[in-house]
PDB file of N, CA, C and O in Angstrom:
ATOM      1  N   MET A   1      55.610  90.852 132.150  1.00  0.00           N
ATOM      2  CA  MET A   1      57.009  90.620 131.890  1.00  0.00           C
ATOM      3  C   MET A   1      57.737  90.583 133.232  1.00  0.00           C
ATOM      4  O   MET A   1      57.514  91.440 134.087  1.00  0.00           O
ATOM      5  N   LYS A   2      58.575  89.630 133.408  1.00  0.00           N
ATOM      6  CA  LYS A   2      59.327  89.479 134.642  1.00  0.00           C
ATOM      7  C   LYS A   2      60.600  90.318 134.592  1.00  0.00           C
ATOM      8  O   LYS A   2      61.160  90.579 133.527  1.00  0.00           O
ATOM      9  N   ILE A   3      61.034  90.729 135.775  1.00  0.00           N
ATOM     10  CA  ILE A   3      62.244  91.553 135.858  1.00  0.00           C
ATOM     11  C   ILE A   3      63.462  90.764 135.397  1.00  0.00           C
ATOM     12  O   ILE A   3      64.378  91.321 134.790  1.00  0.00           O
ATOM     13  N   GLY A   4      63.468  89.489 135.681  1.00  0.00           N
ATOM     14  CA  GLY A   4      64.592  88.652 135.274  1.00  0.00           C
ATOM     15  C   GLY A   4      64.785  88.637 133.773  1.00  0.00           C
ATOM     16  O   GLY A   4      65.913  88.551 133.288  1.00  0.00           O
ATOM     17  N   GLU A   5      63.669  88.721 133.019  1.00  0.00           N
ATOM     18  CA  GLU A   5      63.784  88.731 131.563  1.00  0.00           C
ATOM     19  C   GLU A   5      64.502  89.995 131.082  1.00  0.00           C
ATOM     20  O   GLU A   5      65.288  89.944 130.136  1.00  0.00           O
ATOM     21  N   LEU A   6      64.230  91.123 131.734  1.00  0.00           N
ATOM     22  CA  LEU A   6      64.897  92.364 131.343  1.00  0.00           C
ATOM     23  C   LEU A   6      66.385  92.314 131.635  1.00  0.00           C
ATOM     24  O   LEU A   6      67.203  92.758 130.829  1.00  0.00           O
ATOM     25  N   SER A   7      66.732  91.766 132.802  1.00  0.00           N
ATOM     26  CA  SER A   7      68.156  91.737 133.152  1.00  0.00           C
ATOM     27  C   SER A   7      68.934  90.837 132.195  1.00  0.00           C
ATOM     28  O   SER A   7      70.122  91.054 131.952  1.00  0.00           O
ATOM     29  N   ASN A   8      68.256  89.828 131.657  1.00  0.00           N
ATOM     30  CA  ASN A   8      68.950  88.975 130.691  1.00  0.00           C
ATOM     31  C   ASN A   8      69.201  89.707 129.377  1.00  0.00           C
ATOM     32  O   ASN A   8      70.205  89.462 128.707  1.00  0.00           O
ATOM     33  N   SER A   9      68.295  90.600 129.012  1.00  0.00           N
ATOM     34  CA  SER A   9      68.466  91.274 127.732  1.00  0.00           C
ATOM     35  C   SER A   9      69.318  92.531 127.839  1.00  0.00           C
ATOM     36  O   SER A   9      69.795  93.021 126.816  1.00  0.00           O
ATOM     37  N   LEU A  10      69.527  93.069 129.026  1.00  0.00           N
ATOM     38  CA  LEU A  10      70.339  94.278 129.163  1.00  0.00           C
ATOM     39  C   LEU A  10      71.781  94.089 128.706  1.00  0.00           C
ATOM     40  O   LEU A  10      72.309  94.965 128.021  1.00  0.00           O
ATOM     41  N   PRO A  11      72.437  92.995 129.051  1.00  0.00           N
ATOM     42  CA  PRO A  11      73.804  92.836 128.536  1.00  0.00           C
ATOM     43  C   PRO A  11      73.831  92.809 127.003  1.00  0.00           C
ATOM     44  O   PRO A  11      74.793  93.274 126.393  1.00  0.00           O
ATOM     45  N   LEU A  12      72.776  92.265 126.379  1.00  0.00           N
ATOM     46  CA  LEU A  12      72.726  92.235 124.921  1.00  0.00           C
ATOM     47  C   LEU A  12      72.630  93.645 124.359  1.00  0.00           C
ATOM     48  O   LEU A  12      73.224  93.953 123.326  1.00  0.00           O
ATOM     49  N   LEU A  13      71.863  94.514 125.059  1.00  0.00           N
ATOM     50  CA  LEU A  13      71.773  95.894 124.604  1.00  0.00           C
ATOM     51  C   LEU A  13      73.141  96.560 124.679  1.00  0.00           C
ATOM     52  O   LEU A  13      73.516  97.316 123.784  1.00  0.00           O
ATOM     53  N   GLY A  14      73.870  96.287 125.725  1.00  0.00           N
ATOM     54  CA  GLY A  14      75.211  96.842 125.852  1.00  0.00           C
ATOM     55  C   GLY A  14      76.129  96.332 124.761  1.00  0.00           C
ATOM     56  O   GLY A  14      76.958  97.080 124.243  1.00  0.00           O
ATOM     57  N   GLN A  15      75.986  95.057 124.405  1.00  0.00           N
ATOM     58  CA  GLN A  15      76.813  94.505 123.332  1.00  0.00           C
ATOM     59  C   GLN A  15      76.459  95.129 121.994  1.00  0.00           C
ATOM     60  O   GLN A  15      77.335  95.379 121.166  1.00  0.00           O
ATOM     61  N   THR A  16      75.160  95.382 121.784  1.00  0.00           N
ATOM     62  CA  THR A  16      74.754  95.994 120.533  1.00  0.00           C
ATOM     63  C   THR A  16      75.369  97.374 120.395  1.00  0.00           C
ATOM     64  O   THR A  16      75.872  97.736 119.331  1.00  0.00           O
ATOM     65  N   GLU A  17      75.326  98.142 121.475  1.00  0.00           N
ATOM     66  CA  GLU A  17      75.947  99.475 121.437  1.00  0.00           C
ATOM     67  C   GLU A  17      77.445  99.362 121.224  1.00  0.00           C
ATOM     68  O   GLU A  17      78.041 100.161 120.502  1.00  0.00           O
ATOM     69  N   LYS A  18      78.051  98.363 121.859  1.00  0.00           N
ATOM     70  CA  LYS A  18      79.484  98.150 121.693  1.00  0.00           C
ATOM     71  C   LYS A  18      79.798  97.770 120.246  1.00  0.00           C
ATOM     72  O   LYS A  18      80.794  98.229 119.686  1.00  0.00           O
ATOM     73  N   ASN A  19      78.945  96.926 119.634  1.00  0.00           N
ATOM     74  CA  ASN A  19      79.150  96.533 118.241  1.00  0.00           C
ATOM     75  C   ASN A  19      79.041  97.730 117.312  1.00  0.00           C
ATOM     76  O   ASN A  19      79.804  97.852 116.354  1.00  0.00           O
ATOM     77  N   ARG A  20      78.084  98.619 117.600  1.00  0.00           N
ATOM     78  CA  ARG A  20      77.947  99.822 116.768  1.00  0.00           C
ATOM     79  C   ARG A  20      79.212 100.666 116.846  1.00  0.00           C
ATOM     80  O   ARG A  20      79.696 101.179 115.837  1.00  0.00           O
ATOM     81  N   THR A  21      79.740 100.801 118.062  1.00  0.00           N
ATOM     82  CA  THR A  21      80.964 101.578 118.234  1.00  0.00           C
ATOM     83  C   THR A  21      82.109 100.914 117.488  1.00  0.00           C
ATOM     84  O   THR A  21      82.904 101.593 116.838  1.00  0.00           O
ATOM     85  N   ASN A  22      82.200  99.578 117.578  1.00  0.00           N
ATOM     86  CA  ASN A  22      83.264  98.863 116.869  1.00  0.00           C
ATOM     87  C   ASN A  22      83.115  99.007 115.365  1.00  0.00           C
ATOM     88  O   ASN A  22      84.106  99.192 114.658  1.00  0.00           O
ATOM     89  N   ASN A  23      81.864  98.923 114.861  1.00  0.00           N
ATOM     90  CA  ASN A  23      81.642  99.070 113.428  1.00  0.00           C
ATOM     91  C   ASN A  23      82.038 100.461 112.965  1.00  0.00           C
ATOM     92  O   ASN A  23      82.630 100.626 111.899  1.00  0.00           O
ATOM     93  N   LYS A  24      81.701 101.474 113.785  1.00  0.00           N
ATOM     94  CA  LYS A  24      82.061 102.852 113.432  1.00  0.00           C
ATOM     95  C   LYS A  24      83.577 102.996 113.373  1.00  0.00           C
ATOM     96  O   LYS A  24      84.118 103.606 112.450  1.00  0.00           O
ATOM     97  N   GLU A  25      84.268 102.419 114.385  1.00  0.00           N
ATOM     98  CA  GLU A  25      85.727 102.489 114.406  1.00  0.00           C
ATOM     99  C   GLU A  25      86.333 101.702 113.254  1.00  0.00           C
ATOM    100  O   GLU A  25      87.328 102.128 112.668  1.00  0.00           O
ATOM    101  N   ASP A  26      85.735 100.546 112.921  1.00  0.00           N
ATOM    102  CA  ASP A  26      86.242  99.766 111.802  1.00  0.00           C
ATOM    103  C   ASP A  26      86.130 100.545 110.502  1.00  0.00           C
ATOM    104  O   ASP A  26      87.067 100.558 109.704  1.00  0.00           O
ATOM    105  N   PHE A  27      84.976 101.203 110.279  1.00  0.00           N
ATOM    106  CA  PHE A  27      84.802 101.981 109.059  1.00  0.00           C
ATOM    107  C   PHE A  27      85.767 103.152 109.037  1.00  0.00           C
ATOM    108  O   PHE A  27      86.355 103.472 108.004  1.00  0.00           O
ATOM    109  N   GLN A  28      85.922 103.784 110.185  1.00  0.00           N
ATOM    110  CA  GLN A  28      86.853 104.909 110.270  1.00  0.00           C
ATOM    111  C   GLN A  28      88.280 104.442 109.987  1.00  0.00           C
ATOM    112  O   GLN A  28      89.023 105.113 109.270  1.00  0.00           O
ATOM    113  N   ASN A  29      88.664 103.297 110.547  1.00  0.00           N
ATOM    114  CA  ASN A  29      90.001 102.763 110.293  1.00  0.00           C
ATOM    115  C   ASN A  29      90.176 102.381 108.829  1.00  0.00           C
ATOM    116  O   ASN A  29      91.246 102.576 108.251  1.00  0.00           O
ATOM    117  N   LEU A  30      89.124 101.839 108.239  1.00  0.00           N
ATOM    118  CA  LEU A  30      89.182 101.450 106.832  1.00  0.00           C
ATOM    119  C   LEU A  30      89.443 102.667 105.953  1.00  0.00           C
ATOM    120  O   LEU A  30      90.309 102.630 105.079  1.00  0.00           O
ATOM    121  N   ILE A  31      88.704 103.734 106.180  1.00  0.00           N
ATOM    122  CA  ILE A  31      88.875 104.947 105.377  1.00  0.00           C
ATOM    123  C   ILE A  31      90.238 105.580 105.648  1.00  0.00           C
ATOM    124  O   ILE A  31      90.908 106.037 104.722  1.00  0.00           O
ATOM    125  N   THR A  32      90.645 105.606 106.908  1.00  0.00           N
ATOM    126  CA  THR A  32      91.955 106.176 107.253  1.00  0.00           C
ATOM    127  C   THR A  32      93.076 105.391 106.586  1.00  0.00           C
ATOM    128  O   THR A  32      94.016 105.979 106.051  1.00  0.00           O
ATOM    129  N   ASN A  33      92.980 104.069 106.616  1.00  0.00           N
ATOM    130  CA  ASN A  33      94.007 103.247 105.978  1.00  0.00           C
ATOM    131  C   ASN A  33      94.011 103.430 104.465  1.00  0.00           C
ATOM    132  O   ASN A  33      95.070 103.438 103.837  1.00  0.00           O
ATOM    133  N   LEU A  34      92.831 103.576 103.887  1.00  0.00           N
ATOM    134  CA  LEU A  34      92.746 103.786 102.434  1.00  0.00           C
ATOM    135  C   LEU A  34      93.388 105.112 102.041  1.00  0.00           C
ATOM    136  O   LEU A  34      94.133 105.179 101.063  1.00  0.00           O
ATOM    137  N   ILE A  35      93.101 106.162 102.798  1.00  0.00           N
ATOM    138  CA  ILE A  35      93.703 107.469 102.511  1.00  0.00           C
ATOM    139  C   ILE A  35      95.217 107.401 102.684  1.00  0.00           C
ATOM    140  O   ILE A  35      95.965 107.962 101.883  1.00  0.00           O
ATOM    141  N   SER A  36      95.659 106.722 103.718  1.00  0.00           N
ATOM    142  CA  SER A  36      97.092 106.564 103.949  1.00  0.00           C
ATOM    143  C   SER A  36      97.749 105.792 102.813  1.00  0.00           C
ATOM    144  O   SER A  36      98.858 106.119 102.391  1.00  0.00           O
ATOM    145  N   SER A  37      97.066 104.774 102.325  1.00  0.00           N
ATOM    146  CA  SER A  37      97.589 103.980 101.210  1.00  0.00           C
ATOM    147  C   SER A  37      97.709 104.812  99.941  1.00  0.00           C
ATOM    148  O   SER A  37      98.685 104.684  99.202  1.00  0.00           O
ATOM    149  N   VAL A  38      96.727 105.656  99.688  1.00  0.00           N
ATOM    150  CA  VAL A  38      96.770 106.527  98.505  1.00  0.00           C
ATOM    151  C   VAL A  38      97.938 107.503  98.623  1.00  0.00           C
ATOM    152  O   VAL A  38      98.673 107.734  97.663  1.00  0.00           O
ATOM    153  N   LYS A  39      98.090 108.063  99.801  1.00  0.00           N
ATOM    154  CA  LYS A  39      99.189 109.010 100.022  1.00  0.00           C
ATOM    155  C   LYS A  39     100.537 108.319  99.823  1.00  0.00           C
ATOM    156  O   LYS A  39     101.435 108.885  99.198  1.00  0.00           O
ATOM    157  N   ASP A  40     100.687 107.100 100.348  1.00  0.00           N
ATOM    158  CA  ASP A  40     101.940 106.358 100.199  1.00  0.00           C
ATOM    159  C   ASP A  40     102.241 106.055  98.738  1.00  0.00           C
ATOM    160  O   ASP A  40     103.384 106.170  98.296  1.00  0.00           O
ATOM    161  N   SER A  41     101.206 105.666  97.987  1.00  0.00           N
ATOM    162  CA  SER A  41     101.450 105.342  96.575  1.00  0.00           C
ATOM    163  C   SER A  41     101.817 106.589  95.783  1.00  0.00           C
ATOM    164  O   SER A  41     102.605 106.515  94.841  1.00  0.00           O
ATOM    165  N   GLN A  42     101.255 107.731  96.154  1.00  0.00           N
ATOM    166  CA  GLN A  42     101.624 108.974  95.475  1.00  0.00           C
ATOM    167  C   GLN A  42     103.059 109.368  95.796  1.00  0.00           C
ATOM    168  O   GLN A  42     103.786 109.835  94.920  1.00  0.00           O
ATOM    169  N   LEU A  43     103.468 109.184  97.045  1.00  0.00           N
ATOM    170  CA  LEU A  43     104.852 109.487  97.420  1.00  0.00           C
ATOM    171  C   LEU A  43     105.819 108.554  96.709  1.00  0.00           C
ATOM    172  O   LEU A  43     106.892 108.972  96.273  1.00  0.00           O
ATOM    173  N   GLU A  44     105.433 107.285  96.595  1.00  0.00           N
ATOM    174  CA  GLU A  44     106.278 106.315  95.902  1.00  0.00           C
ATOM    175  C   GLU A  44     106.424 106.685  94.425  1.00  0.00           C
ATOM    176  O   GLU A  44     107.517 106.593  93.866  1.00  0.00           O
ATOM    177  N   ALA A  45     105.343 107.095  93.806  1.00  0.00           N
ATOM    178  CA  ALA A  45     105.400 107.513  92.398  1.00  0.00           C
ATOM    179  C   ALA A  45     106.259 108.759  92.243  1.00  0.00           C
ATOM    180  O   ALA A  45     107.021 108.884  91.285  1.00  0.00           O
ATOM    181  N   GLU A  46     106.131 109.670  93.185  1.00  0.00           N
ATOM    182  CA  GLU A  46     106.934 110.899  93.125  1.00  0.00           C
ATOM    183  C   GLU A  46     108.419 110.588  93.262  1.00  0.00           C
ATOM    184  O   GLU A  46     109.242 111.155  92.542  1.00  0.00           O
ATOM    185  N   LYS A  47     108.766 109.691  94.180  1.00  0.00           N
ATOM    186  CA  LYS A  47     110.167 109.311  94.357  1.00  0.00           C
ATOM    187  C   LYS A  47     110.712 108.621  93.121  1.00  0.00           C
ATOM    188  O   LYS A  47     111.839 108.895  92.708  1.00  0.00           O
ATOM    189  N   ALA A  48     109.934 107.733  92.525  1.00  0.00           N
ATOM    190  CA  ALA A  48     110.374 107.038  91.316  1.00  0.00           C
ATOM    191  C   ALA A  48     110.593 108.029  90.179  1.00  0.00           C
ATOM    192  O   ALA A  48     111.549 107.904  89.413  1.00  0.00           O
ATOM    193  N   THR A  49     109.720 108.995  90.076  1.00  0.00           N
ATOM    194  CA  THR A  49     109.863 110.003  89.026  1.00  0.00           C
ATOM    195  C   THR A  49     111.125 110.842  89.249  1.00  0.00           C
ATOM    196  O   THR A  49     111.874 111.115  88.310  1.00  0.00           O
ATOM    197  N   GLU A  50     111.348 111.242  90.491  1.00  0.00           N
ATOM    198  CA  GLU A  50     112.551 112.031  90.794  1.00  0.00           C
ATOM    199  C   GLU A  50     113.818 111.239  90.498  1.00  0.00           C
ATOM    200  O   GLU A  50     114.779 111.780  89.950  1.00  0.00           O
ATOM    201  N   LYS A  51     113.821 109.940  90.867  1.00  0.00           N
ATOM    202  CA  LYS A  51     114.990 109.106  90.583  1.00  0.00           C
ATOM    203  C   LYS A  51     115.234 109.026  89.085  1.00  0.00           C
ATOM    204  O   LYS A  51     116.378 109.100  88.636  1.00  0.00           O
ATOM    205  N   TYR A  52     114.184 108.877  88.322  1.00  0.00           N
ATOM    206  CA  TYR A  52     114.339 108.772  86.863  1.00  0.00           C
ATOM    207  C   TYR A  52     114.853 110.087  86.285  1.00  0.00           C
ATOM    208  O   TYR A  52     115.719 110.083  85.410  1.00  0.00           O
ATOM    209  N   ILE A  53     114.331 111.198  86.765  1.00  0.00           N
ATOM    210  CA  ILE A  53     114.751 112.513  86.266  1.00  0.00           C
ATOM    211  C   ILE A  53     116.212 112.783  86.616  1.00  0.00           C
ATOM    212  O   ILE A  53     116.944 113.377  85.824  1.00  0.00           O
ATOM    213  N   ASN A  54     116.637 112.345  87.807  1.00  0.00           N
ATOM    214  CA  ASN A  54     118.019 112.567  88.233  1.00  0.00           C
ATOM    215  C   ASN A  54     118.996 111.591  87.594  1.00  0.00           C
ATOM    216  O   ASN A  54     120.199 111.676  87.843  1.00  0.00           O
ATOM    217  N   GLY A  55     118.507 110.671  86.779  1.00  0.00           N
ATOM    218  CA  GLY A  55     119.377 109.757  86.071  1.00  0.00           C
ATOM    219  C   GLY A  55     119.786 108.543  86.860  1.00  0.00           C
ATOM    220  O   GLY A  55     120.721 107.841  86.473  1.00  0.00           O
ATOM    221  N   GLU A  56     119.107 108.277  87.960  1.00  0.00           N
ATOM    222  CA  GLU A  56     119.442 107.082  88.740  1.00  0.00           C
ATOM    223  C   GLU A  56     118.984 105.833  87.991  1.00  0.00           C
ATOM    224  O   GLU A  56     118.218 105.905  87.030  1.00  0.00           O
ATOM    225  N   ASP A  57     119.470 104.700  88.455  1.00  0.00           N
ATOM    226  CA  ASP A  57     119.200 103.444  87.766  1.00  0.00           C
ATOM    227  C   ASP A  57     117.800 102.928  88.112  1.00  0.00           C
ATOM    228  O   ASP A  57     117.642 102.106  89.015  1.00  0.00           O
ATOM    229  N   ILE A  58     116.805 103.405  87.402  1.00  0.00           N
ATOM    230  CA  ILE A  58     115.431 102.926  87.575  1.00  0.00           C
ATOM    231  C   ILE A  58     114.804 102.881  86.180  1.00  0.00           C
ATOM    232  O   ILE A  58     114.811 103.876  85.454  1.00  0.00           O
ATOM    233  N   PRO A  59     114.268 101.727  85.818  1.00  0.00           N
ATOM    234  CA  PRO A  59     113.669 101.603  84.484  1.00  0.00           C
ATOM    235  C   PRO A  59     112.406 102.469  84.341  1.00  0.00           C
ATOM    236  O   PRO A  59     111.671 102.713  85.298  1.00  0.00           O
ATOM    237  N   LEU A  60     112.201 102.908  83.121  1.00  0.00           N
ATOM    238  CA  LEU A  60     111.057 103.775  82.846  1.00  0.00           C
ATOM    239  C   LEU A  60     109.725 103.079  83.151  1.00  0.00           C
ATOM    240  O   LEU A  60     108.775 103.711  83.613  1.00  0.00           O
ATOM    241  N   HIS A  61     109.672 101.774  82.887  1.00  0.00           N
ATOM    242  CA  HIS A  61     108.402 101.075  83.110  1.00  0.00           C
ATOM    243  C   HIS A  61     108.019 101.047  84.596  1.00  0.00           C
ATOM    244  O   HIS A  61     106.834 101.051  84.932  1.00  0.00           O
ATOM    245  N   GLU A  62     109.022 101.020  85.486  1.00  0.00           N
ATOM    246  CA  GLU A  62     108.708 101.061  86.925  1.00  0.00           C
ATOM    247  C   GLU A  62     108.153 102.430  87.329  1.00  0.00           C
ATOM    248  O   GLU A  62     107.280 102.526  88.192  1.00  0.00           O
ATOM    249  N   VAL A  63     108.658 103.464  86.708  1.00  0.00           N
ATOM    250  CA  VAL A  63     108.146 104.810  86.975  1.00  0.00           C
ATOM    251  C   VAL A  63     106.701 104.911  86.503  1.00  0.00           C
ATOM    252  O   VAL A  63     105.846 105.468  87.192  1.00  0.00           O
ATOM    253  N   MET A  64     106.444 104.367  85.323  1.00  0.00           N
ATOM    254  CA  MET A  64     105.087 104.414  84.774  1.00  0.00           C
ATOM    255  C   MET A  64     104.120 103.580  85.618  1.00  0.00           C
ATOM    256  O   MET A  64     102.986 103.990  85.866  1.00  0.00           O
ATOM    257  N   ILE A  65     104.580 102.413  86.054  1.00  0.00           N
ATOM    258  CA  ILE A  65     103.724 101.551  86.892  1.00  0.00           C
ATOM    259  C   ILE A  65     103.401 102.244  88.218  1.00  0.00           C
ATOM    260  O   ILE A  65     102.257 102.213  88.673  1.00  0.00           O
ATOM    261  N   ALA A  66     104.396 102.861  88.831  1.00  0.00           N
ATOM    262  CA  ALA A  66     104.166 103.569  90.104  1.00  0.00           C
ATOM    263  C   ALA A  66     103.176 104.713  89.906  1.00  0.00           C
ATOM    264  O   ALA A  66     102.314 104.950  90.752  1.00  0.00           O
ATOM    265  N   GLY A  67     103.304 105.425  88.777  1.00  0.00           N
ATOM    266  CA  GLY A  67     102.374 106.517  88.492  1.00  0.00           C
ATOM    267  C   GLY A  67     100.954 106.025  88.268  1.00  0.00           C
ATOM    268  O   GLY A  67      99.993 106.636  88.737  1.00  0.00           O
ATOM    269  N   GLU A  68     100.829 104.919  87.550  1.00  0.00           N
ATOM    270  CA  GLU A  68      99.492 104.366  87.299  1.00  0.00           C
ATOM    271  C   GLU A  68      98.857 103.815  88.573  1.00  0.00           C
ATOM    272  O   GLU A  68      97.647 103.934  88.764  1.00  0.00           O
ATOM    273  N   LYS A  69      99.664 103.214  89.444  1.00  0.00           N
ATOM    274  CA  LYS A  69      99.132 102.735  90.733  1.00  0.00           C
ATOM    275  C   LYS A  69      98.595 103.908  91.547  1.00  0.00           C
ATOM    276  O   LYS A  69      97.507 103.835  92.119  1.00  0.00           O
ATOM    277  N   ALA A  70      99.371 104.986  91.589  1.00  0.00           N
ATOM    278  CA  ALA A  70      98.935 106.159  92.348  1.00  0.00           C
ATOM    279  C   ALA A  70      97.650 106.732  91.750  1.00  0.00           C
ATOM    280  O   ALA A  70      96.739 107.120  92.481  1.00  0.00           O
ATOM    281  N   LYS A  71      97.583 106.781  90.438  1.00  0.00           N
ATOM    282  CA  LYS A  71      96.399 107.315  89.764  1.00  0.00           C
ATOM    283  C   LYS A  71      95.175 106.437  90.038  1.00  0.00           C
ATOM    284  O   LYS A  71      94.096 106.946  90.340  1.00  0.00           O
ATOM    285  N   THR A  72      95.348 105.129  89.933  1.00  0.00           N
ATOM    286  CA  THR A  72      94.241 104.199  90.164  1.00  0.00           C
ATOM    287  C   THR A  72      93.762 104.259  91.614  1.00  0.00           C
ATOM    288  O   THR A  72      92.559 104.246  91.873  1.00  0.00           O
ATOM    289  N   ASN A  73      94.704 104.324  92.558  1.00  0.00           N
ATOM    290  CA  ASN A  73      94.319 104.414  93.969  1.00  0.00           C
ATOM    291  C   ASN A  73      93.545 105.700  94.255  1.00  0.00           C
ATOM    292  O   ASN A  73      92.570 105.685  95.007  1.00  0.00           O
ATOM    293  N   LEU A  74      93.975 106.805  93.661  1.00  0.00           N
ATOM    294  CA  LEU A  74      93.278 108.074  93.862  1.00  0.00           C
ATOM    295  C   LEU A  74      91.873 108.029  93.251  1.00  0.00           C
ATOM    296  O   LEU A  74      90.913 108.525  93.841  1.00  0.00           O
ATOM    297  N   GLU A  75      91.769 107.429  92.066  1.00  0.00           N
ATOM    298  CA  GLU A  75      90.449 107.312  91.427  1.00  0.00           C
ATOM    299  C   GLU A  75      89.509 106.445  92.264  1.00  0.00           C
ATOM    300  O   GLU A  75      88.323 106.750  92.392  1.00  0.00           O
ATOM    301  N   LEU A  76      90.046 105.364  92.832  1.00  0.00           N
ATOM    302  CA  LEU A  76      89.231 104.502  93.699  1.00  0.00           C
ATOM    303  C   LEU A  76      88.753 105.270  94.925  1.00  0.00           C
ATOM    304  O   LEU A  76      87.587 105.167  95.306  1.00  0.00           O
ATOM    305  N   LEU A  77      89.637 106.028  95.536  1.00  0.00           N
ATOM    306  CA  LEU A  77      89.266 106.821  96.705  1.00  0.00           C
ATOM    307  C   LEU A  77      88.180 107.841  96.350  1.00  0.00           C
ATOM    308  O   LEU A  77      87.241 108.037  97.122  1.00  0.00           O
ATOM    309  N   MET A  78      88.302 108.488  95.192  1.00  0.00           N
ATOM    310  CA  MET A  78      87.306 109.483  94.774  1.00  0.00           C
ATOM    311  C   MET A  78      85.952 108.822  94.511  1.00  0.00           C
ATOM    312  O   MET A  78      84.909 109.396  94.824  1.00  0.00           O
ATOM    313  N   GLU A  79      85.967 107.616  93.935  1.00  0.00           N
ATOM    314  CA  GLU A  79      84.709 106.899  93.700  1.00  0.00           C
ATOM    315  C   GLU A  79      84.038 106.509  95.005  1.00  0.00           C
ATOM    316  O   GLU A  79      82.817 106.606  95.134  1.00  0.00           O
ATOM    317  N   ILE A  80      84.829 106.069  95.971  1.00  0.00           N
ATOM    318  CA  ILE A  80      84.267 105.716  97.279  1.00  0.00           C
ATOM    319  C   ILE A  80      83.680 106.958  97.939  1.00  0.00           C
ATOM    320  O   ILE A  80      82.604 106.900  98.534  1.00  0.00           O
ATOM    321  N   ARG A  81      84.387 108.080  97.834  1.00  0.00           N
ATOM    322  CA  ARG A  81      83.872 109.330  98.385  1.00  0.00           C
ATOM    323  C   ARG A  81      82.560 109.729  97.711  1.00  0.00           C
ATOM    324  O   ARG A  81      81.599 110.115  98.378  1.00  0.00           O
ATOM    325  N   ASN A  82      82.532 109.632  96.383  1.00  0.00           N
ATOM    326  CA  ASN A  82      81.319 110.008  95.655  1.00  0.00           C
ATOM    327  C   ASN A  82      80.134 109.112  96.036  1.00  0.00           C
ATOM    328  O   ASN A  82      79.012 109.591  96.199  1.00  0.00           O
ATOM    329  N   LYS A  83      80.394 107.821  96.174  1.00  0.00           N
ATOM    330  CA  LYS A  83      79.325 106.894  96.566  1.00  0.00           C
ATOM    331  C   LYS A  83      78.852 107.176  97.986  1.00  0.00           C
ATOM    332  O   LYS A  83      77.657 107.088  98.270  1.00  0.00           O
ATOM    333  N   ALA A  84      79.765 107.510  98.869  1.00  0.00           N
ATOM    334  CA  ALA A  84      79.372 107.835 100.245  1.00  0.00           C
ATOM    335  C   ALA A  84      78.510 109.105 100.281  1.00  0.00           C
ATOM    336  O   ALA A  84      77.541 109.183 101.036  1.00  0.00           O
ATOM    337  N   ILE A  85      78.871 110.084  99.466  1.00  0.00           N
ATOM    338  CA  ILE A  85      78.075 111.314  99.403  1.00  0.00           C
ATOM    339  C   ILE A  85      76.702 111.024  98.807  1.00  0.00           C
ATOM    340  O   ILE A  85      75.695 111.536  99.297  1.00  0.00           O
ATOM    341  N   ASP A  86      76.651 110.202  97.746  1.00  0.00           N
ATOM    342  CA  ASP A  86      75.363 109.830  97.159  1.00  0.00           C
ATOM    343  C   ASP A  86      74.484 109.102  98.178  1.00  0.00           C
ATOM    344  O   ASP A  86      73.283 109.352  98.270  1.00  0.00           O
ATOM    345  N   MET A  87      75.103 108.199  98.941  1.00  0.00           N
ATOM    346  CA  MET A  87      74.364 107.457  99.959  1.00  0.00           C
ATOM    347  C   MET A  87      73.809 108.412 101.018  1.00  0.00           C
ATOM    348  O   MET A  87      72.669 108.262 101.456  1.00  0.00           O
ATOM    349  N   TYR A  88      74.606 109.381 101.423  1.00  0.00           N
ATOM    350  CA  TYR A  88      74.166 110.357 102.415  1.00  0.00           C
ATOM    351  C   TYR A  88      72.986 111.166 101.880  1.00  0.00           C
ATOM    352  O   TYR A  88      72.015 111.403 102.599  1.00  0.00           O
ATOM    353  N   LYS A  89      73.070 111.588 100.620  1.00  0.00           N
ATOM    354  CA  LYS A  89      71.977 112.360 100.023  1.00  0.00           C
ATOM    355  C   LYS A  89      70.692 111.541  99.947  1.00  0.00           C
ATOM    356  O   LYS A  89      69.603 112.063 100.183  1.00  0.00           O
ATOM    357  N   GLU A  90      70.822 110.266  99.618  1.00  0.00           N
ATOM    358  CA  GLU A  90      69.650 109.385  99.572  1.00  0.00           C
ATOM    359  C   GLU A  90      69.028 109.236 100.953  1.00  0.00           C
ATOM    360  O   GLU A  90      67.805 109.234 101.093  1.00  0.00           O
ATOM    361  N   LEU A  91      69.865 109.111 101.962  1.00  0.00           N
ATOM    362  CA  LEU A  91      69.351 108.989 103.336  1.00  0.00           C
ATOM    363  C   LEU A  91      68.637 110.258 103.772  1.00  0.00           C
ATOM    364  O   LEU A  91      67.632 110.193 104.480  1.00  0.00           O
ATOM    365  N   ILE A  92      69.145 111.413 103.356  1.00  0.00           N
ATOM    366  CA  ILE A  92      68.520 112.690 103.719  1.00  0.00           C
ATOM    367  C   ILE A  92      67.142 112.812 103.074  1.00  0.00           C
ATOM    368  O   ILE A  92      66.213 113.340 103.684  1.00  0.00           O
ATOM    369  N   ARG A  93      67.010 112.323 101.841  1.00  0.00           N
ATOM    370  CA  ARG A  93      65.741 112.426 101.119  1.00  0.00           C
ATOM    371  C   ARG A  93      64.695 111.424 101.602  1.00  0.00           C
ATOM    372  O   ARG A  93      63.507 111.583 101.322  1.00  0.00           O
ATOM    373  N   MET A  94      65.126 110.406 102.318  1.00  0.00           N
ATOM    374  CA  MET A  94      64.241 109.334 102.737  1.00  0.00           C
ATOM    375  C   MET A  94      63.227 109.839 103.766  1.00  0.00           C
ATOM    376  O   MET A  94      63.611 110.385 104.801  1.00  0.00           O
ATOM    377  N   PRO A  95      61.928 109.657 103.482  1.00  0.00           N
ATOM    378  CA  PRO A  95      60.929 110.103 104.466  1.00  0.00           C
ATOM    379  C   PRO A  95      60.929 109.192 105.691  1.00  0.00           C
ATOM    380  O   PRO A  95      61.133 107.982 105.600  1.00  0.00           O
ATOM    381  N   ILE A  96      60.697 109.814 106.816  1.00  0.00           N
ATOM    382  CA  ILE A  96      60.687 109.051 108.077  1.00  0.00           C
ATOM    383  C   ILE A  96      59.277 108.754 108.486  1.00  0.00           C
ATOM    384  O   ILE A  96      59.055 108.122 109.519  1.00  0.00           O
TER     385      ILE A  96
END
């Protein structure tokens, strides 16, 4: 093997490591954004409920829709968490 061949492949190794770091950050950003979205929808549902209770001009169906959105987003987040935990357990059991 010639030395020149190694030098050509070294930048690719650096890119691969860089891609792994980017993928890790992308996944982390995805989960962070999802959690933030769930929190925002819960706050929105809470505000709509408070407005309705205080007698402000907000239709009941909007309060119900906001509550259902918050509930659905939370259920989706819990399912993703459960699947991630299942995936981790499967990886742990996998023989090397």
